[in-house]
N, C-alpha and C positions, 0 to 999 in steps of 0.2 A: 508456760515457760518452765523448763526443768533441765538445767545444765548440771551434770554430775561431775565432780572433780575428785580424784584420788591423789593425795600427796604423800610420798614416802610411806605408803601403807605397808604395815608389818603385822603378821599374825604368828605367834609362837604357841605351840602346844608342848609344855614342859621345855625340853631341850631341843625340840624340833622346830625349825623356822619354816612354816608352810608357805608364807608369802613374804618376800624379801625386798621390801622397800620399793613398791611399784608406783609409778606416776602415770595417770591417765586422765584425759579430759574428754567427756562425752557431751556432745553438743545437743541442744534442744531438738527434739523430734528425730534424733539419729538412732539408727538400729545398729548396735555394736554387739558382736559375738566374741566371747572369750572361748578359745579353743586350745586344746592340748591334751596330752596323754593323761591317764589316771595318775593322780598324785601331784599334778603340776601346780595346784593352788587355785584353779579357776572357780570351783564351787565355793571354796572358803572365801574368796574375794566377793562373790555374789552374796553370800550370807552376811558378810560384814556390811555391804551396801544396804542390805535389808534390815540390819540391826539384830540378826539372829546369832551372830558371833561378835564377841567383844573385840575391839581393836587393841592390839598390843603396842602399836606405834603408828605415828602419822595421822592424817586427817581425811575424813570424807565430808565433802561439802555439796549441798544442793542449792543451786542458785546463789552461791557465795556464802551460805550459812552452814557452819560446821555442825554436823548432826551426830558426832561420835556418841554423845550421851543422850540422844533423843530415842525414846522407846520405839520399837517397830511400828506400833499402831499409830504413832504420831508422825511418821515419816512420809505419809501419803504415797506409799508404794504398794503395788499389788503383785503378788508372786504366784506363778503357775508352776506347780511341782511336777516331778517325774511321775509319781503316783498321783492320781487325779484328786484324791482327798475329798471325794463327794460323800455327803451324808446319805447312806443307803435308804433310810426311811422317808426321805424328802423327795418331792418331785423336782424336775429340772427347774421349774419356776422358783420353787422354794430354795433350792441350792443356790441359784444365781442371785436371789434377792436377800440371802441370809445376812450378809454384812450390812446392807442398807437397813434391814429391819432392826438389827442390833443398835444402829445409830438413830433409830426412830424417824426415818424419812417418811413423809406423807405417802399414803397408799397409792395415790395417782402418780406421784413422781417415781415410785418404785416400779409400777406397772409400765410407765413410759420408758424407763431405762432398760428394763428387762426385755421388753418387746423390741426395742431398737437394737440391742445387742443380739437378740435371737435372729432378727432380720439380717444383720451383718454376717452372722455365722451360719445362716441358712438352717436354723434348728427351731423355727417357730412352731412347727407341727409336733415338736417333742416336749413342749413345756409341761404337759400333764403326765409325762412318763417318769418312772423311777429309774435310777442308775442301772439296775440289773436288766432293764429292758433295752439298754443302749449298747451299741458296738463300742470298741475301743476308741475309734475316731470320733464318734459322737460324744463320748465322755470327755475326751480332750477338748472338744469345742465348748462343752458346758463349763469346764474349768477355765477356759479362756474367757467365756462370757461372764463368769463370776468376777473376773478381774476387770473386764471392760466396764461393767455397770458402775463400778466405784469411781470411774473417771479419774484415775490417779495421776500423779505427776510422772511416775515411772513404772513401766512394766518390767518385771524380773522373771525370766524363764529359766528354770533349772532342769536341763535335759528333757524338755517336754515331749520329745518324739521317741525316746529310747525304748518305750514299752510297745511300740507299734511294729507291725510287720513291714517288710520292705516296701510293698506297693502303697500301703496306707501312709507310710512315712513320707514318700514322695508327694502324695496328695496333700498331707497336712503342711508340708513345707510351703506349698503353693498357697494354702489357706492362710497361714500365718503372714506371708508376705502381702497377700491381698488385704488382710485385716489391718496391717500396719499402714498400707496406703490409704485406707479409709479413716482409721483412727490414728492420727499422727501424734503419737505419744513416744517420748524417749523410752527406748527399749534396750535392755541388756539381757542377752541370751548366753547360756553356758552349754557347751556340747563337747564331746570327744570326736564327733563326726565332722571331718573337714569338708565333706560335700555339703552338709547342712550349713556350715559356716560360710562357705563360698556363695551359696545360692541365696542366703537370707540377708547377709550383712551389708550395710553401707561401708563399714570398716571392720576388719578382722583383727583381733588381738591374739597373737600366738604366744602361749605361755609354756614355760619349761622350767621345772624345778623351782617354782616360786617366783620366777622372774619373767618379765616380758621380753621375748626374743625380737619381735617386730610388730609394728602396727601399720595398717594401710588398707586401701581398697583391695578387694579380692584379686583383681587382675595384677595389681602391683606385687602382691605376695607370690603369685604364681609365676610371673615372668621375671621379677627382679628380687628374689630372696636374698637376704643379707647374710644368712648363716646356713651351714650345712643342715642344721636341725629344721629350719623353715623349709628349705629346699626339699628335704626328704619327707616332711610331714604333709605339706600341701601338694595335692595331686594324686590321682589314682588311675592306674598303678603308680607306685612311687618312682621317683627319679632314680636312674641308674647311677651308681658311683663306682669309678674305677681308678686305681692308683695310676699315676702318669708321670711323665717328665716332659718338660718343655725343651725343644731343640731349636737352634737357629741355623739356617743354611741359605746363603746368598741373600741375606737381609730379610728372609721370610721365616715365620715361626711355624713349627709343627708341634702337635701334642702327640707323644708316643705312648700308646697303650700296651703294645707288645712288640716282640721282635719283628712281626710282620705288619703291624698296623700303626701308621703314623698319619694323623689327619691334619690338614692345613688350618691354621688359625686365621680367622677373618682379619684383614688388614685394619679394620676399625678397632680391633682389640689389641693389636700388636704393641702399641705404646704402653698400654696398661699392664700387659703381661711380660714385657721384655726383661724387667728387673728380676724375674723369677726363672729365667733360663738356667737349666742345669741344677736347679735346687731339688733336694729331696723333700718328701712330705707334701706333695701336691695330689689333689684328687680331681678327676674329670667328672663332670655331672651332665647328663643329658636325659631328657624325659622320653619315655617310650614312643610318644606321638611324634617325636622328632627323629625317629629311627624307623621310617617306613621302607618298603621295598624300593629298589632303584628302578625308576621309570624313565631314566635318561634325561630328566629335566630338573636335576637337583640344583643347578646353578653353580656359580663360581665358588661359593663358600660351603661346599658339600664334600663329604669324604665317603669313600666306599668301604664297606665292611662285608667280607664274605663269611656268612654264618652257617654252621651246621645245626639245624634245629633239633633240640632235645624234646621239647614239649610244644604243642600247638593247641591253643584254646579258642575255638570258633565261637564268636559272640553274635553272629548274624551280620551286623553292619561292618564288623571288623574282626580280625583274628589277632590274638596276642601270641607272640612267639617267644620262646626262652632258649637261649644258647649261652655259650661260655667264651669269655676272653681271659686267658691266663687263670683259669679255674674260678673266675668270678662270674656269677650268673647275671645275665643281661636280658632285659625285656624290650621287645620291639612291637610296634603296632602296624599291621599290614592289611592290605585289602583282602577280602574273602576270596578274591579271584587270583591271588598271588601264587597259589599252589603250595601253601605252607602245610607241611606235614612232618611228622617225626622222622628224623633221619635224612630229610631233604636238605640240599644246599640252596641257599638263597642270598643274593647280593642285596645288601641294604644300603640306604643313603642317609648318612648322618648329617642333619641340618645344623651346621656349626655356628650359624648366627644365633642359635639358641643354647649354645654350650655354656657351662659354668665352670670356673676354675676355683678350687677351694683350698685354702691353707689349712692343713689338718691340725697344726699346732694350735691355732686360734679358733678354728671352726668357722672362720669368716670367708665369705665369697669375695674373691679378689676383683 
């Protein structure tokens, strides 16, 4: 049992407020990922949970007990760092067992825990090797194993995949998820990689400038972002944003992107949007995957856009295309058979059931 609660948590460095009064409840056995750009306060928050940074204000509680003044070694948390922090002169077995040996666990108990962790991580055959004899992915597994053998209340991951190459990062994401399914321990992960956050987390916490922008399951953040920041940060390639105006004609609403392009607003959104007709300061948001080529089956809530392609990026299973609307670059995702090439004209189908309308003044999705 390990429920972690943050209440009005604040961290100041001199006159700079790095974390600005965040509230967060992490349930027992939940995998939560803190994600955001560099400088958003996510790593500072993790280090405060671990006890490596002093709290400037607010409370951190584990199972209802405030741990603000509890030393890191007594919080029963295990941290996996960005750099693996393995002792180069020790074998894998010795690295994994180091913390248990310091606490004078019986030798047979140490061996049992290390062998079990090595089995889970598929590194049993590496126990006699030194770190220099291991690949980056193997070293990362050893670092995870060192945390697992402690059987802590909470795992804390500080950007554990950022030192790995792209292919190995994908593999290790799968490994971490598999380990969490086997070792059901409360886990807090910090990353700047939104793909890592989406694939690993039960819930994602999006942070920006020391505050929490939105908390929710990955699909909720993807399909129902509450702010422009979350809409633009989650998803790759990023969501397209275009200045727009709402118009009304014969009781129906249209979102005008340019003199030539006005797209029909789905009737299910009309009531929500109607108060914003004619207003300045609105932004239209649509993800590239909701801007494919027109196949003639877009449905009632689709709008046509004729694009002159400036750049085409073939990716095998799909092609990313880039074009402009009123000098704003827009990205679409089309089939590799759509005939997309530089300078070509292509009719696209905007899936308006997936559109977002954003109030630029507040940054909130309407």
